[in-house]
C-alpha positions as CSV (number, residue, x, y, z in Angstrom):
1,M,93.8,132.2,71.3
2,I,92.5,128.6,70.9
3,S,95.3,126.6,69.4
4,I,94.8,125.0,66.1
5,I,97.1,122.1,67.1
6,A,96.7,120.2,70.3
7,P,99.2,120.9,73.1
8,K,101.9,118.3,73.9
9,S,101.5,116.8,70.5
10,L,103.9,115.9,67.7
11,V,103.9,117.7,64.3
12,V,105.8,116.0,61.5
13,S,107.5,118.1,59.0
14,C,107.0,116.5,55.6
15,Q,109.4,118.3,53.2
16,A,111.7,117.2,50.4
17,L,113.7,119.7,48.3
18,S,114.2,119.3,44.6
19,H,117.5,117.4,44.9
20,E,116.1,114.9,47.3
21,P,114.7,111.4,46.4
22,L,111.3,111.9,47.9
23,H,110.7,115.3,46.3
24,G,107.2,115.7,44.9
25,S,103.7,116.4,46.3
26,Y,102.6,112.7,45.9
27,H,105.4,111.5,48.2
28,M,104.8,114.2,50.7
29,A,101.1,113.4,50.9
30,V,101.9,109.7,51.5
31,M,104.4,110.7,54.1
32,A,101.7,112.8,55.8
33,R,99.4,109.9,55.9
34,A,102.0,107.7,57.5
35,A,102.6,110.4,60.1
36,R,99.0,110.6,60.9
37,E,98.8,106.8,61.3
38,G,101.7,107.1,63.8
39,G,99.8,109.6,65.9
40,A,101.0,113.0,64.6
41,K,98.5,115.8,65.3
42,G,99.8,118.2,62.6
43,I,101.9,118.5,59.5
44,R,104.5,121.1,58.5
45,S,104.7,121.5,54.7
46,N,106.7,123.4,52.1
47,S,105.2,125.0,49.0
48,P,101.6,125.6,47.9
49,E,101.6,122.4,45.8
50,D,102.6,120.2,48.7
51,I,100.2,122.0,51.0
52,R,97.2,121.3,48.7
53,A,98.2,117.7,48.3
54,I,98.6,117.1,52.0
55,R,95.3,118.9,52.7
56,A,93.6,116.5,50.3
57,A,95.3,113.5,51.9
58,V,94.9,114.0,55.6
59,D,92.5,115.8,58.0
60,L,95.2,117.3,60.1
61,P,96.1,121.0,60.6
62,V,98.9,122.1,58.2
63,I,101.6,124.6,59.1
64,G,102.6,125.9,55.6
65,L,105.6,127.7,54.4
66,W,107.4,128.3,51.1
67,K,111.2,128.0,50.9
68,R,112.3,130.4,48.2
69,D,115.6,131.8,47.2
70,Y,115.8,135.5,46.4
71,E,119.2,136.6,45.0
72,G,121.0,138.8,47.5
73,F,118.9,137.8,50.5
74,E,119.7,135.2,53.2
75,M,116.2,134.3,54.4
76,Y,114.3,131.6,52.6
77,I,111.4,130.5,54.7
78,T,108.3,132.4,53.3
79,P,110.5,135.5,52.7
80,T,107.8,137.9,51.4
81,L,104.3,139.0,52.2
82,Q,103.0,137.6,49.0
83,D,104.7,134.3,49.6
84,A,102.8,134.1,53.0
85,I,99.5,135.0,51.3
86,D,100.0,132.3,48.7
87,V,100.7,129.7,51.4
88,H,97.5,130.7,53.2
89,E,95.5,130.6,50.0
90,A,96.9,127.1,49.3
91,G,95.1,125.9,52.4
92,A,97.6,126.2,55.3
93,H,95.9,126.6,58.7
94,I,99.1,128.3,60.0
95,V,101.6,130.2,58.0
96,A,105.3,130.0,59.1
97,L,107.7,132.7,58.1
98,D,111.2,133.8,58.8
99,A,110.9,136.2,61.8
100,T,114.6,137.2,62.0
101,D,115.7,140.8,61.7
102,R,117.4,140.2,58.3
103,P,116.4,142.2,55.3
104,R,113.3,140.9,53.4
105,P,113.2,140.7,49.6
106,D,110.0,142.8,49.3
107,G,111.4,145.7,51.4
108,L,108.9,145.3,54.2
109,D,110.1,144.9,57.7
110,L,108.8,142.0,59.9
111,K,106.4,144.2,61.9
112,E,104.7,145.5,58.7
113,T,104.6,142.0,57.2
114,M,102.9,140.6,60.3
115,I,100.4,143.5,60.6
116,Q,99.3,142.9,57.0
117,L,98.9,139.2,57.6
118,K,96.9,139.7,60.8
119,Q,94.6,142.1,59.0
120,R,93.8,139.2,56.7
121,G,93.1,136.9,59.6
122,I,96.1,134.7,58.9
123,V,97.5,132.7,61.8
124,I,101.3,133.2,62.1
125,M,104.1,131.0,63.3
126,A,107.3,133.1,63.7
127,D,110.4,131.1,62.9
128,I,113.2,132.6,65.1
129,S,116.8,132.0,65.8
130,T,117.4,133.9,69.1
131,Y,115.7,134.7,72.3
132,E,115.5,138.4,71.3
133,E,113.8,137.5,68.0
134,G,111.3,135.4,69.8
135,I,110.4,138.3,72.2
136,Q,110.1,140.7,69.3
137,A,107.9,138.4,67.2
138,A,105.6,137.9,70.2
139,E,105.3,141.7,70.6
140,Y,104.4,142.0,66.9
141,G,101.5,139.6,67.3
142,A,102.8,136.1,66.3
143,D,100.4,133.3,67.3
144,Y,103.2,130.8,67.7
145,I,107.0,131.3,68.3
146,S,109.1,128.4,66.9
147,T,112.9,127.8,67.4
148,T,113.1,126.6,63.8
149,L,116.0,128.8,62.8
150,A,118.1,128.6,66.0
151,G,121.5,127.4,64.7
152,Y,120.8,128.3,61.1
153,T,121.6,132.0,61.1
154,P,125.2,133.2,61.1
155,Y,124.8,134.7,64.6
156,S,123.1,131.7,66.2
157,E,125.4,128.9,65.1
158,G,125.9,126.0,67.6
159,P,124.9,122.5,68.5
160,L,121.2,121.4,68.1
161,P,118.6,121.1,69.4
162,R,118.2,124.4,71.3
163,L,116.1,123.1,74.2
164,E,117.3,125.8,76.6
165,L,116.1,128.4,74.2
166,V,112.7,126.7,74.3
167,K,112.8,126.9,78.1
168,R,113.8,130.6,78.2
169,L,111.1,131.7,75.8
170,S,108.4,129.5,77.5
171,E,109.2,131.0,80.9
172,K,108.9,134.5,79.5
173,L,106.0,134.4,76.9
174,T,102.3,133.6,77.1
175,V,102.4,132.9,73.3
176,P,102.8,129.1,72.6
177,V,106.5,128.3,72.1
178,I,107.2,125.5,69.6
179,A,110.3,123.3,69.7
180,E,111.7,122.7,66.3
181,G,115.2,122.3,64.8
182,G,117.5,119.3,65.2
183,I,115.3,117.2,67.4
184,S,116.5,113.7,66.4
185,T,115.3,111.4,69.2
186,P,112.1,110.7,71.1
187,E,113.9,111.5,74.3
188,Q,114.7,115.0,73.0
189,A,111.1,115.5,72.1
190,R,110.1,114.5,75.6
191,I,112.6,116.9,77.2
192,A,111.3,119.7,74.9
193,L,107.8,119.3,76.4
194,E,109.3,119.3,79.9
195,H,111.0,122.6,79.0
196,G,107.7,124.2,78.1
197,A,107.2,123.5,74.4
198,Y,103.6,123.7,73.5
199,F,104.1,121.1,70.8
200,V,107.1,119.6,69.0
201,V,108.0,119.6,65.3
202,V,110.3,116.8,64.0
203,G,111.3,116.6,60.4
204,S,114.5,114.9,59.1
205,A,114.6,112.3,61.9
206,I,111.3,110.9,60.6
207,T,110.9,111.9,57.0
208,R,114.3,111.9,55.3
209,P,115.3,108.3,55.0
210,Q,118.6,109.1,53.2
211,L,119.8,110.9,56.3
212,I,118.6,108.2,58.7
213,T,120.4,105.6,56.6
214,A,123.6,107.7,56.6
215,Q,123.5,107.8,60.5
216,Y,123.4,104.0,60.6
217,I,126.3,103.8,58.1
218,S,128.4,106.3,60.1
219,A,127.9,104.4,63.3
220,M,128.8,101.1,61.7
221,E,131.9,102.5,60.1
222,K,133.0,103.7,63.5
223,S,132.6,100.2,64.8
224,G,134.9,98.9,62.1
225,E,137.5,101.5,62.9
226,S,137.5,100.6,66.6
227,R,138.1,96.9,65.7
228,K,141.2,97.9,63.7
229,G,142.7,99.2,66.9
230,L,142.3,95.8,68.7
């Protein structure tokens, strides 16, 4: 497979949920333009509306997904076959979906979902949380394996980022392995590439200013506490 996104590049995840200050397709399109100006080679985007807006704003490949809550189900990243089709039809070059073994809202298993997507010629990024899930998704035909959900399933909880998982999967698979999830510094992104990541996806550390601000505030408050002990 010829990769849609250049190797050793940065993909910026431009997402804002409904309760966040930058929620809305206009803001995400502007964020994508800023990412492109900074040198990003791809954008990861949530929802058909945002995908369409970003496609109109920048000439970069878009990894599309759709975060949806279905009552009684844990997965929320493109949980159903129809969600994935809708993301593709909105203009996503690559469709990202939850590739864990958890039950899917439409009753299909992961293998059947991926078979139907591949029959439609859709390029798939499998968001996994464990080594075993990565191996399985590759066997089912995923075009990319991403560590997006490592640390975000009940059975994979732990500190982020999971760069050792990136390394293990990269050493085992011929499918491109993508480092995503909790990468918060340029140094971590560099190490991810050294561990075999095909490219790196960074989101909150770049595109959620409220979280970046909070990190500064937290560090400054700790400085004040240390002075009290003098």
